[in-house]
C-alpha positions as CSV (number, residue, x, y, z in Angstrom):
1,M,100.2,105.9,-17.2
2,T,97.2,105.4,-14.8
3,R,95.9,102.1,-13.6
4,A,92.7,102.5,-15.8
5,M,95.0,102.9,-18.8
6,Q,97.2,100.0,-17.9
7,S,94.2,97.7,-17.4
8,G,92.6,99.0,-20.6
9,G,95.4,98.2,-23.0
10,G,96.9,101.7,-22.9
11,K,93.6,103.6,-23.2
12,G,90.9,104.6,-20.8
13,F,89.2,107.4,-18.7
14,V,91.3,109.5,-16.4
15,E,90.0,111.9,-13.7
16,Y,92.3,114.7,-12.5
17,V,92.4,118.4,-11.7
18,W,93.8,121.0,-14.2
19,D,94.1,124.7,-14.5
20,K,91.0,126.3,-16.1
21,P,91.1,129.8,-17.6
22,G,89.2,132.2,-15.3
23,F,89.6,130.2,-12.2
24,E,92.2,130.6,-9.5
25,Q,92.1,126.9,-8.4
26,P,92.5,123.9,-10.7
27,Q,89.2,122.3,-11.6
28,S,88.2,118.7,-11.8
29,K,88.4,117.2,-15.3
30,I,87.7,113.8,-16.9
31,S,89.5,112.7,-20.0
32,Y,89.7,109.8,-22.3
33,A,93.4,109.1,-23.1
34,M,95.5,106.6,-24.9
35,V,99.1,105.8,-25.2
36,T,100.6,105.6,-28.7
37,P,102.3,102.2,-29.1
38,R,105.5,103.4,-30.9
39,W,106.4,106.7,-29.1
40,K,104.5,106.2,-25.8
41,W,102.9,109.6,-26.1
42,V,99.7,110.1,-24.2
43,I,96.9,111.6,-26.4
44,G,93.6,112.5,-24.9
45,T,90.6,114.8,-24.8
46,G,88.6,115.8,-21.8
47,I,85.9,118.0,-20.3
48,Y,85.7,120.0,-17.1
49,L,83.2,118.5,-14.7
50,D,81.8,121.9,-13.7
51,D,80.9,122.5,-17.3
52,V,79.0,119.3,-17.4
53,A,77.2,120.2,-14.1
54,A,76.3,123.7,-15.6
55,A,75.0,122.2,-18.8
56,F,72.9,119.6,-16.9
57,Q,71.5,122.4,-14.7
58,Q,70.5,124.5,-17.7
59,E,68.8,121.5,-19.4
60,L,67.0,120.8,-16.1
61,I,65.7,124.4,-15.9
62,T,64.6,124.2,-19.6
63,L,62.8,120.9,-19.1
64,A,61.0,122.2,-16.0
65,L,59.8,125.3,-17.9
66,E,58.6,123.2,-20.8
67,I,56.7,120.9,-18.5
68,G,55.3,123.9,-16.7
69,V,54.0,125.4,-20.0
70,A,52.6,122.0,-21.1
71,L,50.7,121.6,-17.7
72,L,49.4,125.2,-18.0
73,L,48.1,124.5,-21.5
74,L,46.5,121.2,-20.4
75,G,44.9,123.0,-17.5
76,M,43.5,125.6,-19.8
77,A,42.2,123.0,-22.2
78,G,40.6,121.2,-19.3
79,V,38.8,124.4,-18.2
80,L,37.5,125.0,-21.7
81,I,36.2,121.4,-22.0
82,L,34.6,121.6,-18.5
83,R,32.9,124.9,-19.5
84,S,31.7,123.3,-22.7
85,V,30.3,120.3,-21.0
86,L,28.6,122.4,-18.3
87,G,27.1,124.6,-21.0
88,Q,25.7,121.6,-22.8
89,L,24.1,120.3,-19.5
90,G,22.1,123.6,-19.4
91,A,22.1,123.7,-15.6
92,D,24.2,123.3,-12.5
93,P,25.5,119.7,-12.4
94,R,23.8,119.1,-9.1
95,E,20.5,120.1,-10.6
96,T,21.1,117.8,-13.6
97,V,22.0,114.9,-11.2
98,A,18.8,115.5,-9.2
99,V,16.7,115.4,-12.4
100,V,18.4,112.3,-13.6
101,K,17.8,110.6,-10.3
102,K,14.1,111.6,-10.4
103,I,13.9,110.1,-13.9
104,A,15.5,106.9,-12.7
105,E,13.0,106.7,-9.9
106,G,10.1,106.8,-12.3
107,W,9.2,110.5,-12.2
108,M,8.8,110.6,-16.0
109,K,6.3,107.7,-16.0
110,R,3.4,110.0,-14.9
111,F,4.0,112.0,-18.1
112,H,4.4,109.0,-20.3
113,S,1.3,107.3,-19.0
114,R,-1.0,110.0,-20.2
115,R,-2.4,109.3,-23.6
116,V,-2.1,112.0,-26.1
117,T,-4.8,111.8,-28.7
118,T,-4.5,113.5,-31.9
119,P,-7.5,114.6,-34.0
120,A,-8.1,112.3,-36.9
């Protein structure tokens, strides 16, 4: 019985190396085990740490691809919105800014100050 199992009341996590099918060398493994009170049998279940690392790496690749696709879609949506806004402006944004500045400086007053008379 390991120190972790002794301090845990006869149950706990145990890290060790064990033969794994398909490998020449024993592989690291972590298990949760417990000792039966009556017969002092050790019962446990575990997983090879290289399997955990491989599953983590696969999830990381999948997540990176999903984020990449999401960013691509957001970029495409941004381009479509930008094109729509620019189309509504009717001109190059620099020209639009120049006209807006002229209006702010009073350029439109000369047109507004003319009186338009309508025949009665």
